[in-house]
SEDO-260723 format. One record per residue (C-alpha): x, y, z; residue in three letters; residue number from 1. Coordinates in steps of 0.2 Angstrom, whole numbers, plus 5000, padded with zeros to 4 digits. Example, Ala and Ser with C-alpha at 12.3 -4.5 7.8 and 13.67 -1.06 7.14 Angstrom:
BEGIN
5062:4978:5039:ALA:1
5068:4995:5036:SER:2
//
This chain:
BEGIN
5017:4980:4899:MET:1
5024:4996:4905:LYS:2
5022:4997:4924:SER:3
5031:5015:4927:CYS:4
5027:5029:4920:HIS:5
5034:5048:4919:GLU:6
5026:5060:4936:GLY:7
5032:5061:4954:THR:8
5029:5045:4965:ASN:9
5024:5050:4983:VAL:10
5024:5033:4990:ASP:11
5043:5034:4997:LEU:12
5049:5024:5012:PHE:13
5046:5021:5024:PRO:14
5028:5027:5018:SER:15
5028:5013:5007:THR:16
5010:5004:5002:THR:17
5010:4984:5000:VAL:18
4999:4974:4993:TYR:19
5000:4957:5000:LEU:20
4988:4943:4993:THR:21
4990:4925:4998:ALA:22
4981:4907:4990:ASN:23
4980:4898:5007:VAL:24
4974:4881:5003:VAL:25
4968:4867:5016:GLU:26
4972:4852:5007:PRO:27
4959:4841:5019:ALA:28
4943:4850:5023:ALA:29
4929:4844:5025:LYS:30
4915:4858:5019:HIS:31
4898:4859:5008:TRP:32
4899:4853:4993:ASP:33
4883:4862:4984:PRO:34
4883:4852:4967:ARG:35
4884:4837:4977:LYS:36
4872:4844:4993:LYS:37
4883:4834:5004:LYS:38
4897:4839:5015:TYR:39
4914:4830:5004:VAL:40
4931:4830:5009:VAL:41
4945:4840:4999:GLY:42
4953:4855:4995:PRO:43
4949:4871:5000:VAL:44
4954:4888:4992:VAL:45
4953:4903:5003:SER:46
4962:4921:4996:ILE:47
4969:4931:5007:LEU:48
4967:4951:5003:PHE:49
4979:4963:5017:TYR:50
4983:4982:5013:GLN:51
4998:4988:5025:ILE:52
4994:5007:5021:ALA:53
5011:5020:5027:GLY:54
5012:5039:5028:ARG:55
5015:5054:5021:HIS:56
5028:5067:5031:PRO:57
5018:5080:5031:ASP:58
5029:5090:5044:LEU:59
5023:5109:5041:ASN:60
5005:5104:5042:LYS:61
4998:5110:5024:ASN:62
4991:5095:5018:CYS:63
5004:5094:5008:VAL:64
5019:5075:5005:ASP:65
5031:5086:5010:ASP:66
5042:5078:4993:PHE:67
5028:5089:4982:LEU:68
5032:5102:4992:ASP:69
5051:5105:4994:ILE:70
5047:5097:4973:LYS:71
5038:5115:4970:SER:72
5051:5124:4975:GLY:73
5041:5135:4987:ARG:74
5048:5125:5004:PHE:75
5067:5120:5006:LEU:76
5073:5109:5019:ASP:77
5082:5117:5032:ASN:78
5093:5102:5036:GLY:79
5086:5103:5053:LYS:80
5069:5088:5046:GLY:81
5058:5108:5045:ILE:82
5051:5114:5029:LEU:83
5050:5132:5027:VAL:84
5043:5145:5011:PRO:85
5057:5147:5000:LYS:86
5059:5165:4997:ARG:87
//
């Protein structure tokens, strides 16, 4: 299975998005068993999903990621972290 796709990836550090999933197991949890219709003691598995989303830089406030502005050729970085329109 190919996981890389052609095109532009704008999730650049430090604006990466992190997805965390974890299985949390409590080996001796007291919990309700609907089949037995009573409380039992045994393992309970919980699945945790957590997302941390980063920010994409948009220093010129035009609602377009700065990386895409530069790549499109419409803007240049002036070397001081400021995007200026390409003339």
